[in-house]
KEBARO-399441 format. One line per field, with one value per atom (N, C-alpha, C): residue number from 1; residue in three letters; atom name; x, y, z. Coordinates in Angstrom, 3 decimals. Atoms other than C-alpha are relative to their C-alpha. Example, Ala and Ser with C-alpha at 12.3 -4.5 7.8 and 13.67 -1.06 7.14 Angstrom:
# KEBARO-399441
num	1,1,1,2,2,2 $
residuo	Ala,Ala,Ala,Ser,Ser,Ser $
atomo	N,CA,C,N,CA,C $
xx	0.890,12.300,0.900,-0.820,13.670,-0.770 $
yy	-1.190,-4.500,1.200,-1.190,-1.060,1.090 $
zz	0.000,7.800,0.000,-0.060,7.140,0.730 $
***
This chain:
# KEBARO-399441
num	1,1,1,2,2,2,3,3,3,4,4,4,5,5,5,6,6,6,7,7,7,8,8,8,9,9,9,10,10,10,11,11,11,12,12,12,13,13,13,14,14,14,15,15,15,16,16,16,17,17,17,18,18,18,19,19,19,20,20,20,21,21,21,22,22,22,23,23,23,24,24,24,25,25,25,26,26,26,27,27,27,28,28,28,29,29,29,30,30,30,31,31,31,32,32,32,33,33,33,34,34,34,35,35,35,36,36,36,37,37,37,38,38,38,39,39,39,40,40,40,41,41,41,42,42,42,43,43,43,44,44,44,45,45,45,46,46,46,47,47,47,48,48,48,49,49,49,50,50,50,51,51,51,52,52,52,53,53,53,54,54,54,55,55,55,56,56,56,57,57,57,58,58,58,59,59,59,60,60,60,61,61,61,62,62,62,63,63,63,64,64,64,65,65,65,66,66,66,67,67,67,68,68,68,69,69,69,70,70,70,71,71,71,72,72,72,73,73,73,74,74,74,75,75,75,76,76,76,77,77,77,78,78,78,79,79,79,80,80,80,81,81,81,82,82,82,83,83,83,84,84,84,85,85,85,86,86,86,87,87,87,88,88,88,89,89,89,90,90,90,91,91,91,92,92,92,93,93,93,94,94,94,95,95,95,96,96,96,97,97,97,98,98,98,99,99,99,100,100,100,101,101,101,102,102,102,103,103,103,104,104,104,105,105,105,106,106,106,107,107,107,108,108,108,109,109,109,110,110,110,111,111,111,112,112,112,113,113,113,114,114,114,115,115,115,116,116,116,117,117,117,118,118,118,119,119,119,120,120,120,121,121,121,122,122,122,123,123,123,124,124,124,125,125,125,126,126,126,127,127,127,128,128,128,129,129,129,130,130,130,131,131,131,132,132,132,133,133,133,134,134,134,135,135,135,136,136,136,137,137,137,138,138,138,139,139,139,140,140,140,141,141,141,142,142,142,143,143,143,144,144,144,145,145,145,146,146,146,147,147,147,148,148,148,149,149,149,150,150,150,151,151,151,152,152,152,153,153,153,154,154,154,155,155,155,156,156,156,157,157,157,158,158,158,159,159,159,160,160,160,161,161,161,162,162,162,163,163,163,164,164,164,165,165,165,166,166,166,167,167,167,168,168,168,169,169,169,170,170,170,171,171,171,172,172,172,173,173,173,174,174,174,175,175,175,176,176,176,177,177,177,178,178,178,179,179,179,180,180,180,181,181,181,182,182,182,183,183,183,184,184,184,185,185,185,186,186,186,187,187,187,188,188,188,189,189,189,190,190,190,191,191,191,192,192,192,193,193,193,194,194,194,195,195,195,196,196,196,197,197,197,198,198,198,199,199,199,200,200,200,201,201,201,202,202,202,203,203,203,204,204,204,205,205,205,206,206,206,207,207,207,208,208,208,209,209,209,210,210,210,211,211,211,212,212,212,213,213,213,214,214,214,215,215,215,216,216,216,217,217,217 $
residuo	Met,Met,Met,Thr,Thr,Thr,Thr,Thr,Thr,Pro,Pro,Pro,Ala,Ala,Ala,Arg,Arg,Arg,Ile,Ile,Ile,Leu,Leu,Leu,Leu,Leu,Leu,Ala,Ala,Ala,Asp,Asp,Asp,Asp,Asp,Asp,His,His,His,Ala,Ala,Ala,Leu,Leu,Leu,Val,Val,Val,Arg,Arg,Arg,His,His,His,Gly,Gly,Gly,Val,Val,Val,Arg,Arg,Arg,Leu,Leu,Leu,Ile,Ile,Ile,Leu,Leu,Leu,Asp,Asp,Asp,Ala,Ala,Ala,Glu,Glu,Glu,Pro,Pro,Pro,Asp,Asp,Asp,Leu,Leu,Leu,Thr,Thr,Thr,Val,Val,Val,Val,Val,Val,Ala,Ala,Ala,Glu,Glu,Glu,Ala,Ala,Ala,Ser,Ser,Ser,Asp,Asp,Asp,Gly,Gly,Gly,Ala,Ala,Ala,Glu,Glu,Glu,Ala,Ala,Ala,Ile,Ile,Ile,Ala,Ala,Ala,Gln,Gln,Gln,Ala,Ala,Ala,Arg,Arg,Arg,Ala,Ala,Ala,Asn,Asn,Asn,Asp,Asp,Asp,Ile,Ile,Ile,Asp,Asp,Asp,Leu,Leu,Leu,Ala,Ala,Ala,Ile,Ile,Ile,Leu,Leu,Leu,Asp,Asp,Asp,Ile,Ile,Ile,Ala,Ala,Ala,Met,Met,Met,Pro,Pro,Pro,Arg,Arg,Arg,Arg,Arg,Arg,Thr,Thr,Thr,Gly,Gly,Gly,Leu,Leu,Leu,Gln,Gln,Gln,Ala,Ala,Ala,Ala,Ala,Ala,Arg,Arg,Arg,Glu,Glu,Glu,Leu,Leu,Leu,Ala,Ala,Ala,Arg,Arg,Arg,Leu,Leu,Leu,Arg,Arg,Arg,Pro,Pro,Pro,Gly,Gly,Gly,Leu,Leu,Leu,Arg,Arg,Arg,Thr,Thr,Thr,Leu,Leu,Leu,Met,Met,Met,Leu,Leu,Leu,Thr,Thr,Thr,Met,Met,Met,Tyr,Tyr,Tyr,Asp,Asp,Asp,Asn,Asn,Asn,Glu,Glu,Glu,Gln,Gln,Gln,Tyr,Tyr,Tyr,Phe,Phe,Phe,Phe,Phe,Phe,Glu,Glu,Glu,Ala,Ala,Ala,Leu,Leu,Leu,Lys,Lys,Lys,Ser,Ser,Ser,Gly,Gly,Gly,Ala,Ala,Ala,Ser,Ser,Ser,Gly,Gly,Gly,Tyr,Tyr,Tyr,Val,Val,Val,Leu,Leu,Leu,Lys,Lys,Lys,Ser,Ser,Ser,Val,Val,Val,Ala,Ala,Ala,Asp,Asp,Asp,Arg,Arg,Arg,Asp,Asp,Asp,Leu,Leu,Leu,Val,Val,Val,Glu,Glu,Glu,Ala,Ala,Ala,Cys,Cys,Cys,Arg,Arg,Arg,Ala,Ala,Ala,Ala,Ala,Ala,Leu,Leu,Leu,Arg,Arg,Arg,Asp,Asp,Asp,Glu,Glu,Glu,Pro,Pro,Pro,Phe,Phe,Phe,Ile,Ile,Ile,Tyr,Tyr,Tyr,Pro,Pro,Pro,Gly,Gly,Gly,Ala,Ala,Ala,Glu,Glu,Glu,Thr,Thr,Thr,Thr,Thr,Thr,Val,Val,Val,Ile,Ile,Ile,Arg,Arg,Arg,Thr,Thr,Thr,Tyr,Tyr,Tyr,Leu,Leu,Leu,Asp,Asp,Asp,Arg,Arg,Arg,Ala,Ala,Ala,Arg,Arg,Arg,Thr,Thr,Thr,Gly,Gly,Gly,Gly,Gly,Gly,Gln,Gln,Gln,Leu,Leu,Leu,Pro,Pro,Pro,Ala,Ala,Ala,Arg,Arg,Arg,Pro,Pro,Pro,Ile,Ile,Ile,Thr,Thr,Thr,Glu,Glu,Glu,Arg,Arg,Arg,Glu,Glu,Glu,Glu,Glu,Glu,Glu,Glu,Glu,Ile,Ile,Ile,Leu,Leu,Leu,Lys,Lys,Lys,Leu,Leu,Leu,Val,Val,Val,Ala,Ala,Ala,Glu,Glu,Glu,Gly,Gly,Gly,His,His,His,Thr,Thr,Thr,Ser,Ser,Ser,Lys,Lys,Lys,Glu,Glu,Glu,Ile,Ile,Ile,Ala,Ala,Ala,Leu,Leu,Leu,Leu,Leu,Leu,Leu,Leu,Leu,Val,Val,Val,Ile,Ile,Ile,Ser,Ser,Ser,Ala,Ala,Ala,Lys,Lys,Lys,Thr,Thr,Thr,Val,Val,Val,Glu,Glu,Glu,Arg,Arg,Arg,His,His,His,Arg,Arg,Arg,Thr,Thr,Thr,Asn,Asn,Asn,Leu,Leu,Leu,Leu,Leu,Leu,Gln,Gln,Gln,Lys,Lys,Lys,Leu,Leu,Leu,Gly,Gly,Gly,Leu,Leu,Leu,Arg,Arg,Arg,Asp,Asp,Asp,Arg,Arg,Arg,Val,Val,Val,Glu,Glu,Glu,Leu,Leu,Leu,Thr,Thr,Thr,Arg,Arg,Arg,Tyr,Tyr,Tyr,Ala,Ala,Ala,Ile,Ile,Ile,Arg,Arg,Arg,Val,Val,Val,Gly,Gly,Gly,Leu,Leu,Leu,Ile,Ile,Ile,Glu,Glu,Glu,Pro,Pro,Pro $
atomo	N,CA,C,N,CA,C,N,CA,C,N,CA,C,N,CA,C,N,CA,C,N,CA,C,N,CA,C,N,CA,C,N,CA,C,N,CA,C,N,CA,C,N,CA,C,N,CA,C,N,CA,C,N,CA,C,N,CA,C,N,CA,C,N,CA,C,N,CA,C,N,CA,C,N,CA,C,N,CA,C,N,CA,C,N,CA,C,N,CA,C,N,CA,C,N,CA,C,N,CA,C,N,CA,C,N,CA,C,N,CA,C,N,CA,C,N,CA,C,N,CA,C,N,CA,C,N,CA,C,N,CA,C,N,CA,C,N,CA,C,N,CA,C,N,CA,C,N,CA,C,N,CA,C,N,CA,C,N,CA,C,N,CA,C,N,CA,C,N,CA,C,N,CA,C,N,CA,C,N,CA,C,N,CA,C,N,CA,C,N,CA,C,N,CA,C,N,CA,C,N,CA,C,N,CA,C,N,CA,C,N,CA,C,N,CA,C,N,CA,C,N,CA,C,N,CA,C,N,CA,C,N,CA,C,N,CA,C,N,CA,C,N,CA,C,N,CA,C,N,CA,C,N,CA,C,N,CA,C,N,CA,C,N,CA,C,N,CA,C,N,CA,C,N,CA,C,N,CA,C,N,CA,C,N,CA,C,N,CA,C,N,CA,C,N,CA,C,N,CA,C,N,CA,C,N,CA,C,N,CA,C,N,CA,C,N,CA,C,N,CA,C,N,CA,C,N,CA,C,N,CA,C,N,CA,C,N,CA,C,N,CA,C,N,CA,C,N,CA,C,N,CA,C,N,CA,C,N,CA,C,N,CA,C,N,CA,C,N,CA,C,N,CA,C,N,CA,C,N,CA,C,N,CA,C,N,CA,C,N,CA,C,N,CA,C,N,CA,C,N,CA,C,N,CA,C,N,CA,C,N,CA,C,N,CA,C,N,CA,C,N,CA,C,N,CA,C,N,CA,C,N,CA,C,N,CA,C,N,CA,C,N,CA,C,N,CA,C,N,CA,C,N,CA,C,N,CA,C,N,CA,C,N,CA,C,N,CA,C,N,CA,C,N,CA,C,N,CA,C,N,CA,C,N,CA,C,N,CA,C,N,CA,C,N,CA,C,N,CA,C,N,CA,C,N,CA,C,N,CA,C,N,CA,C,N,CA,C,N,CA,C,N,CA,C,N,CA,C,N,CA,C,N,CA,C,N,CA,C,N,CA,C,N,CA,C,N,CA,C,N,CA,C,N,CA,C,N,CA,C,N,CA,C,N,CA,C,N,CA,C,N,CA,C,N,CA,C,N,CA,C,N,CA,C,N,CA,C,N,CA,C,N,CA,C,N,CA,C,N,CA,C,N,CA,C,N,CA,C,N,CA,C,N,CA,C,N,CA,C,N,CA,C,N,CA,C,N,CA,C,N,CA,C,N,CA,C,N,CA,C,N,CA,C,N,CA,C,N,CA,C,N,CA,C,N,CA,C,N,CA,C,N,CA,C,N,CA,C,N,CA,C,N,CA,C,N,CA,C,N,CA,C,N,CA,C,N,CA,C,N,CA,C,N,CA,C,N,CA,C,N,CA,C,N,CA,C,N,CA,C,N,CA,C,N,CA,C,N,CA,C,N,CA,C,N,CA,C,N,CA,C,N,CA,C,N,CA,C,N,CA,C,N,CA,C,N,CA,C,N,CA,C,N,CA,C,N,CA,C $
xx	1.031,-62.082,-0.241,0.344,-63.914,0.591,-0.542,-62.282,-1.128,1.068,-64.278,-0.311,0.405,-66.241,0.686,-0.758,-64.281,-0.944,0.994,-66.226,0.658,-0.340,-65.826,-1.065,0.919,-67.373,0.169,-0.071,-68.205,-0.993,0.824,-69.502,0.859,-0.820,-68.401,0.276,-0.285,-68.399,0.934,-0.991,-65.282,-0.515,0.523,-67.072,-1.000,0.957,-69.858,0.754,-0.794,-67.301,0.641,-0.650,-65.488,-0.996,1.014,-68.692,-0.473,0.462,-69.868,1.090,-1.119,-66.419,0.113,-0.044,-66.455,-1.061,1.085,-69.801,0.376,-0.277,-68.621,1.228,-1.239,-65.088,-0.124,0.235,-66.502,-0.552,0.573,-68.056,1.081,-1.076,-65.824,-0.092,0.173,-67.280,-0.017,0.023,-67.041,1.254,-1.140,-64.084,0.026,-0.103,-63.737,1.436,-1.352,-60.763,0.286,-0.202,-61.312,-1.067,0.943,-62.952,0.049,0.075,-64.074,-0.847,0.735,-65.338,-0.980,1.001,-67.377,-0.220,0.362,-68.973,1.069,-1.052,-66.148,1.147,-1.067,-63.572,-0.437,0.510,-65.798,0.188,-0.173,-65.713,1.472,-1.441,-61.919,0.477,-0.394,-61.551,-0.512,0.553,-63.815,0.812,-0.875,-61.586,1.319,-1.349,-58.412,0.038,0.012,-59.512,-0.920,0.833,-60.903,-1.027,1.022,-64.170,-1.230,1.206,-67.340,-1.269,1.188,-69.695,0.390,-0.197,-69.897,-1.177,1.027,-71.798,0.131,-0.080,-72.627,-1.020,0.906,-74.063,-0.664,0.676,-76.664,0.481,-0.354,-75.765,1.493,-1.445,-72.058,0.412,-0.497,-70.012,0.417,-0.440,-69.020,-0.975,1.005,-71.145,-0.742,0.786,-73.997,0.211,-0.065,-74.206,-0.782,0.804,-76.926,0.744,-0.786,-74.755,1.156,-1.105,-71.833,-0.507,0.557,-74.056,-0.299,0.299,-75.219,1.278,-1.274,-71.626,0.656,-0.582,-70.434,-0.734,0.772,-73.249,0.458,-0.501,-71.872,1.419,-1.405,-68.222,0.203,-0.160,-68.591,-1.371,1.377,-71.937,-0.204,0.162,-71.274,0.131,-0.223,-70.513,-1.332,1.223,-73.208,0.149,-0.024,-74.130,-1.149,1.019,-76.038,-0.001,0.099,-77.321,-0.186,0.091,-76.796,-0.406,0.512,-78.796,-0.728,0.810,-80.383,-1.401,1.259,-83.275,-0.965,1.075,-86.451,-0.852,0.548,-87.342,-0.428,0.523,-89.599,0.595,-0.537,-88.336,1.422,-1.379,-84.711,0.104,0.075,-85.641,-0.200,0.234,-87.002,1.203,-1.180,-84.001,1.127,-1.025,-81.729,-0.238,0.322,-83.542,0.312,-0.232,-83.359,1.493,-1.444,-79.635,0.687,-0.567,-79.127,0.405,-0.370,-78.617,-0.778,0.640,-79.372,-0.835,0.745,-80.720,0.171,0.108,-81.433,-0.076,-0.083,-80.380,0.006,0.035,-81.262,1.114,-1.098,-78.327,-0.492,0.528,-80.574,-0.094,0.089,-80.824,1.103,-1.085,-77.525,0.574,-0.542,-76.351,-0.865,0.916,-79.406,-0.076,0.336,-79.813,1.175,-1.019,-76.507,0.661,-0.669,-74.832,-0.908,0.964,-77.974,-0.128,0.118,-78.225,1.215,-1.225,-74.594,-0.064,0.043,-75.090,-1.047,1.036,-78.307,0.529,-0.538,-76.583,1.017,-1.037,-73.680,-0.590,0.721,-76.191,-0.804,0.758,-77.629,-1.495,1.393,-80.844,-0.255,0.288,-82.593,-0.179,0.283,-82.700,-0.721,0.783,-85.377,-0.221,0.136,-85.479,-1.434,1.306,-88.374,-1.130,1.066,-90.266,-0.646,0.565,-90.832,-1.260,1.273,-94.369,0.120,-0.057,-94.601,-0.793,0.819,-97.334,0.699,-0.733,-95.136,1.048,-1.029,-92.364,-0.640,0.676,-94.788,-0.434,0.439,-96.200,1.169,-1.179,-92.725,0.464,-0.506,-91.626,-0.958,0.984,-94.870,0.117,-0.136,-94.477,1.277,-1.275,-90.826,-0.085,0.094,-91.685,-0.852,0.931,-94.520,0.309,-0.350,-92.789,-0.849,0.838,-95.180,0.836,-0.705,-94.300,0.453,-0.547,-92.029,-0.210,0.189,-92.247,0.828,-0.620,-91.416,1.243,-1.206,-87.965,-0.174,0.324,-88.485,1.053,-1.062,-85.098,0.944,-0.933,-82.458,1.239,-1.245,-79.148,0.909,-0.858,-77.256,-0.537,0.591,-79.705,0.228,-0.256,-79.273,1.435,-1.399,-75.482,0.157,-0.120,-75.837,-0.713,0.723,-78.451,0.865,-0.840,-76.119,1.148,-1.138,-73.157,-0.428,0.541,-75.276,-0.281,0.358,-76.552,1.237,-1.249,-72.964,0.740,-0.568,-72.205,0.950,-0.894,-70.260,-0.602,0.449,-70.461,-0.198,0.209,-71.519,1.328,-1.320,-67.891,0.668,-0.595,-66.725,-0.687,0.756,-69.498,0.379,-0.393,-68.580,1.340,-1.315,-64.965,-0.093,0.145,-65.994,-0.645,0.767,-68.402,0.453,-0.554,-66.378,-1.106,1.011,-69.230,0.150,-0.117,-69.688,-0.835,0.762,-70.876,-1.405,1.313,-73.714,-0.929,0.791,-74.870,-0.444,0.354,-74.773,-1.171,1.072,-76.940,-1.322,1.227,-79.421,-0.621,0.504,-79.692,-0.604,0.503,-80.151,-1.367,1.297,-82.967,-1.067,0.939,-84.606,-0.394,0.284,-84.307,-1.019,0.914,-86.020,-1.411,1.320,-88.856,-0.659,0.548,-89.302,-0.493,0.296,-89.293,-0.853,0.828,-91.250,0.679,-0.770,-88.480,0.481,-0.313,-87.200,1.492,-1.407,-83.489,0.857,-0.961,-80.367,-0.403,0.385,-81.663,-1.062,1.059,-84.791,0.516,-0.624,-82.734,0.752,-0.755,-80.534,-0.946,0.983,-83.550,-0.564,0.529,-84.922,1.035,-1.064,-81.553,0.129,-0.046,-81.550,-1.211,1.239,-85.158,0.005,0.023,-84.596,1.267,-1.136,-81.291,1.234,-1.200,-78.790,1.168,-1.027,-76.891,-0.577,0.444,-77.023,-0.030,0.098,-78.098,1.229 $
yy	0.928,55.000,-1.096,1.090,52.355,-1.296,1.301,48.927,-0.874,0.860,46.551,-1.163,1.164,43.797,-1.238,1.194,40.533,-1.206,1.038,37.631,-1.354,1.390,33.853,-0.526,0.513,32.227,-1.509,1.466,28.511,-0.563,0.674,26.570,-1.087,1.086,23.221,0.107,-0.202,24.531,1.200,-1.064,26.541,1.117,-1.023,28.303,0.915,-0.816,29.461,0.954,-0.862,30.751,1.134,-1.029,32.582,1.088,-0.973,34.221,0.871,-0.761,35.229,0.949,-0.854,36.546,1.247,-1.151,38.782,1.035,-0.910,40.238,0.758,-0.620,40.903,0.894,-0.780,42.106,1.278,-1.227,44.700,1.122,-0.987,46.472,0.534,-0.567,48.892,-0.366,0.283,47.872,-1.499,1.451,44.074,-0.622,0.709,41.736,-1.448,1.418,37.944,-0.276,0.254,36.937,-1.487,1.446,33.168,-0.750,0.857,30.396,-1.409,1.391,26.869,-0.779,0.831,23.963,-0.952,0.792,22.249,0.595,-0.582,22.901,-0.145,0.207,21.396,0.976,-0.955,23.546,1.429,-1.330,26.596,0.272,-0.160,26.020,0.236,-0.161,25.647,1.388,-1.335,28.847,1.094,-0.995,30.747,0.053,0.022,29.634,0.714,-0.476,30.658,1.456,-1.346,34.004,0.935,-1.028,37.224,0.440,-0.308,37.439,0.623,-0.664,39.484,-0.723,0.609,37.423,-1.296,1.272,33.816,-0.219,0.334,33.034,-1.488,1.463,29.321,-0.591,0.777,27.160,-1.067,0.995,24.802,-1.415,1.378,21.630,-0.100,0.176,20.922,-1.365,1.270,17.745,0.128,0.142,16.583,0.640,-0.656,19.191,1.009,-0.950,21.208,1.410,-1.376,24.972,0.207,-0.114,24.590,-0.572,0.589,22.279,0.920,-0.923,24.696,1.251,-1.206,27.668,-0.244,0.310,25.944,-0.094,0.118,25.130,1.374,-1.342,28.668,0.860,-0.754,30.096,-0.360,0.422,28.051,0.516,-0.385,28.883,1.514,-1.460,32.565,0.657,-0.518,33.954,1.334,-1.301,37.403,-0.029,0.095,36.140,-0.054,0.033,36.883,-1.052,0.985,34.189,0.233,-0.020,34.124,-1.363,1.256,31.001,0.316,-0.157,30.826,-1.357,1.307,28.122,0.052,0.121,26.900,-0.484,0.614,25.478,1.021,-0.813,27.488,-0.955,1.084,25.115,0.577,-0.645,26.288,-0.575,0.621,23.755,0.493,-0.426,24.740,1.507,-1.438,28.411,0.203,-0.108,27.975,-0.508,0.515,25.863,1.031,-1.047,28.685,1.064,-0.995,31.157,-0.533,0.582,28.774,-0.194,0.172,28.242,1.318,-1.307,31.963,0.808,-0.731,32.973,1.307,-1.301,36.596,0.053,-0.052,35.777,-1.257,1.186,33.287,0.536,-0.574,34.153,-1.124,0.995,32.138,0.282,-0.174,31.530,0.592,-0.457,32.248,1.520,-1.471,35.908,0.612,-0.494,36.282,1.321,-1.251,38.999,1.200,-1.079,41.029,0.203,-0.081,40.208,-0.105,0.377,39.116,1.189,-1.162,42.496,0.655,-0.576,43.893,-0.876,0.928,40.751,0.106,-0.151,41.125,1.262,-1.268,44.739,-0.044,0.137,43.919,-0.838,0.869,41.101,0.737,-0.731,43.353,1.111,-0.964,45.887,-0.723,0.852,42.984,0.065,-0.009,43.144,-1.257,1.199,40.139,0.343,-0.141,39.677,-1.259,1.121,37.469,0.210,-0.169,36.815,0.398,-0.591,38.668,-0.985,0.965,35.495,-0.584,0.576,34.507,0.756,-0.627,35.155,0.767,-0.830,38.018,-0.626,0.589,36.212,-1.172,1.134,33.128,0.511,-0.579,35.289,0.526,-0.552,37.085,-1.114,1.126,33.774,-0.584,0.555,32.437,0.914,-0.938,35.581,0.113,-0.068,35.748,-1.226,1.224,32.118,0.020,-0.046,32.644,0.963,-1.033,35.776,-0.475,0.406,34.148,-1.389,1.330,30.813,-1.099,1.011,29.019,-1.014,1.080,25.914,0.454,-0.345,26.485,-1.175,1.097,24.446,-1.227,1.215,20.861,-0.397,0.547,19.472,-1.514,1.423,15.933,-0.919,0.847,14.575,0.837,-0.704,15.452,0.431,-0.446,17.178,-1.187,1.168,13.901,-0.890,0.790,12.036,0.662,-0.732,14.749,-0.234,0.258,14.294,-1.392,1.386,10.537,-0.193,0.071,10.866,0.524,-0.618,13.137,-0.932,0.875,10.765,-1.305,1.193,7.719,0.310,-0.387,9.555,0.258,-0.220,10.427,-1.306,1.298,6.688,-0.584,0.517,6.202,-1.238,1.178,2.848,0.371,-0.248,2.574,0.135,-0.063,1.967,1.349,-1.298,5.088,1.142,-1.041,7.201,0.000,0.111,5.903,0.672,-0.631,7.006,1.515,-1.448,10.433,0.706,-0.645,11.142,-0.429,0.494,9.343,-0.635,0.788,7.023,-1.444,1.408,3.252,-0.286,0.405,1.530,-0.436,0.436,0.064,1.201,-1.225,3.594,0.557,-0.453,4.542,-0.809,0.877,1.539,0.311,-0.334,2.464,1.291,-1.266,6.025,-0.218,0.245,4.707,-0.679,0.662,2.417,1.009,-1.040,5.361,0.923,-0.868,7.490,-0.647,0.704,4.870,-0.026,0.053,4.542,1.373,-1.360,8.301,0.527,-0.572,9.149,-0.923,0.938,6.074,-0.482,0.427,4.950,-1.437,1.429,1.485,-0.322,0.376,1.604,1.225,-1.072,3.633,0.839,-0.725,4.539,1.052,-0.947,6.150,1.080,-1.017,7.888,1.028,-0.899,9.320,0.931,-0.834,10.539,1.077,-0.968,12.178,1.093,-0.971,13.858,1.005,-0.907,15.294,0.935,-0.792,16.446,1.156,-1.057,18.407,0.867,-0.884,19.882,-0.328,0.379,17.956,-0.306,0.236,16.834,0.402,-0.343,17.764,-1.241,1.185,15.275,-0.151 $
zz	0.477,-8.187,1.034,-0.899,-6.165,-0.531,0.402,-6.207,-0.534,0.544,-8.450,0.945,-0.787,-6.714,-0.558,0.384,-6.773,-0.068,0.282,-8.284,-0.238,0.303,-8.244,-0.954,1.016,-11.330,-0.112,0.039,-11.221,-1.012,1.006,-14.235,-0.615,0.520,-15.635,-1.489,1.421,-19.214,-0.172,0.156,-20.070,-0.911,0.924,-22.947,0.695,-0.757,-20.622,0.916,-0.883,-18.104,-0.784,0.828,-20.885,-0.390,0.411,-22.143,1.143,-1.168,-18.682,0.479,-0.434,-17.811,-0.888,0.908,-20.891,0.378,-0.398,-19.781,1.264,-1.301,-16.221,-0.027,0.010,-16.924,-0.829,0.773,-19.343,0.878,-0.917,-16.343,0.945,-0.829,-14.385,1.477,-1.427,-11.024,0.324,-0.204,-11.503,-0.604,0.582,-12.011,0.493,-0.352,-12.094,0.426,-0.517,-9.909,0.174,-0.164,-9.674,-0.773,0.720,-11.683,0.573,-0.448,-10.829,-0.993,0.957,-12.923,0.672,-0.707,-10.206,1.387,-1.295,-6.823,1.060,-0.998,-4.761,-0.222,0.315,-6.560,0.354,-0.349,-6.035,1.491,-1.445,-2.277,0.327,-0.232,-2.369,-0.429,0.487,-4.423,0.926,-0.932,-2.024,1.288,-1.180,0.842,-0.286,0.336,-1.009,-0.450,0.565,-2.463,0.777,-0.621,-1.070,-1.032,0.997,-3.000,0.666,-0.486,-2.648,-0.437,0.599,-4.804,-0.693,0.716,-6.014,-0.942,0.987,-9.216,-0.290,0.029,-9.231,-0.971,0.849,-11.984,0.868,-0.831,-10.512,-0.313,0.361,-12.455,-0.277,0.161,-11.873,0.555,-0.546,-11.237,1.467,-1.402,-7.744,0.984,-0.838,-5.953,-0.864,0.788,-7.457,0.546,-0.479,-7.188,1.287,-1.219,-4.558,1.206,-1.087,-2.464,0.380,-0.272,-2.825,0.721,-0.629,-1.898,1.476,-1.399,1.281,0.836,-0.721,2.252,0.178,-0.082,1.479,1.023,-0.996,3.599,1.412,-1.309,6.508,0.229,-0.138,5.821,0.053,0.110,4.899,-0.049,-0.052,6.056,-0.728,0.649,4.563,-1.513,1.443,1.057,-0.747,0.814,-1.537,-1.089,1.075,-4.045,-0.972,1.044,-7.321,-0.674,0.738,-9.064,-1.481,1.447,-12.828,-0.568,0.421,-14.588,-1.333,1.208,-17.782,0.348,-0.412,-15.727,0.603,-0.561,-15.216,0.838,-0.818,-12.380,1.340,-1.204,-9.533,1.284,-1.216,-6.981,0.278,-0.198,-7.566,0.201,-0.293,-7.587,1.503,-1.440,-4.056,0.791,-0.688,-3.046,-0.020,0.091,-4.256,1.064,-1.022,-2.002,1.385,-1.323,0.939,0.274,-0.186,0.357,0.344,-0.317,0.911,-1.216,1.209,-2.723,-0.116,0.190,-3.556,-1.267,1.251,-6.981,-0.828,0.854,-9.745,-1.423,1.344,-13.312,-1.030,1.069,-16.412,-1.007,0.957,-18.779,-1.319,1.297,-21.754,-0.085,0.003,-20.691,0.860,-0.859,-18.787,-0.521,0.544,-21.186,0.372,-0.362,-20.175,1.511,-1.429,-16.475,0.961,-0.975,-14.976,0.691,-0.601,-14.438,1.039,-0.944,-12.814,1.249,-1.132,-10.641,0.918,-0.801,-9.506,0.853,-0.751,-8.516,1.100,-1.033,-6.660,1.166,-1.053,-4.754,0.851,-0.728,-3.810,0.871,-0.854,-2.450,1.073,-0.918,-0.441,-0.281,0.437,-2.455,-0.837,0.799,-4.041,-1.470,1.422,-7.794,-0.455,0.510,-9.290,-1.487,1.447,-13.008,-0.347,0.291,-14.654,-0.229,0.266,-15.604,1.246,-1.229,-11.967,0.394,-0.362,-10.811,1.310,-1.199,-8.323,1.143,-1.066,-6.431,0.668,-0.559,-5.981,0.981,-0.867,-4.522,1.280,-1.176,-2.216,0.956,-0.823,-1.010,0.778,-0.657,-0.261,1.133,-1.008,1.585,1.180,-1.092,3.575,0.896,-0.784,4.635,0.833,-0.716,5.573,1.183,-1.041,7.596,1.174,-1.054,9.529,0.561,-0.496,10.069,-0.599,0.642,7.755,-0.753,0.691,5.811,-1.383,1.301,2.832,-0.965,0.947,-0.384,0.391,-0.528,0.480,-0.788,0.621,-0.204,-0.051,0.089,-1.532,0.613,-0.530,-0.415,0.859,-0.877,2.181,-0.780,0.650,1.367,-0.291,0.199,1.842,-1.120,1.076,-0.400,-1.345,1.244,-3.015,-0.470,0.345,-2.889,-0.608,0.468,-3.335,-1.331,1.279,-6.095,-1.131,1.039,-8.050,-0.382,0.274,-7.707,-0.668,0.660,-8.623,-1.473,1.371,-11.709,-0.858,0.741,-12.660,-0.279,0.328,-12.746,1.031,-1.035,-9.510,0.668,-0.737,-7.716,1.474,-1.429,-4.071,0.732,-0.644,-3.089,-0.279,0.357,-4.963,0.753,-0.715,-3.410,1.472,-1.412,0.035,0.248,-0.138,-0.489,-0.140,0.234,-1.832,1.186,-1.077,1.039,1.399,-1.274,3.743,0.863,-0.716,4.698,-0.464,0.393,4.443,-1.244,1.193,1.268,0.400,-0.489,3.344,0.194,-0.186,4.238,-1.354,1.354,0.559,-0.530,0.487,-0.309,0.695,-0.735,2.424,-0.530,0.555,1.099,-1.384,1.358,-2.435,0.048,-0.180,-1.304,0.417,-0.438,0.492,-1.144,1.149,-2.646,-0.939,0.901,-4.793,0.572,-0.637,-2.273,0.026,-0.106,-1.726,-1.344,1.314,-5.418,-0.869,0.756,-6.543,-1.268,1.162,-8.895,0.189,-0.058,-9.757,-0.005,0.159,-10.632,-0.293,0.273,-11.436,-1.219,1.228,-14.910,0.324,-0.353,-13.458,0.947,-0.862,-10.763,-0.856,0.884,-13.525,-0.761,0.714,-15.505,0.933,-0.985,-12.345,0.260,-0.268,-11.653,-1.140,1.161,-15.191,0.019,0.034,-14.921,1.011,-1.021,-11.707,-0.035,0.154,-12.852,0.808,-0.753,-10.698,-0.928,1.020,-13.794,-1.349,1.339,-17.455,-0.863,0.871,-20.137,-0.896 $
***
């Protein structure tokens, strides 16, 4: 028999991980060998374990699934990743593709789509949830192939990290320690975020972070 594909499953909800694990472990060709409750732990588990596929929830503490996917793409270029999310969000769908993810699966239909998405990723084929518009995908792929402009990213990766931590309630000093930068640099990024996004304060930054799926309400 062929050895089952080894999967890392990252989601900050233990019940979700349990449910997804039941779906995957029921398949003879798939097995979950490691779990993580946030993006930083997912990166550590990927370093420590021999895995073929990482399934990452988008909205997780410390580092999001997208941030983890980008880091994993740098650390282990051959590792396949899938994004698992409750957010049917076009911007984050495109960000998932740009991060190198093989697919984007909605939690609401994970029992229907996830196994197929895993097998597609392991074959190095893309999996796009059925609700995504074919024309949108074609447009993205055509632009990527011809070097055209991809959908705009409103903020930088570093600003995204800081936005997430601000929305989670961390102070500038705490964020500086977590990201190994100065508190002054954190404040500068926060000011830039407010200006870029047209927001006024931490409360509005938090609402924005929830709306785009960086944190859960």
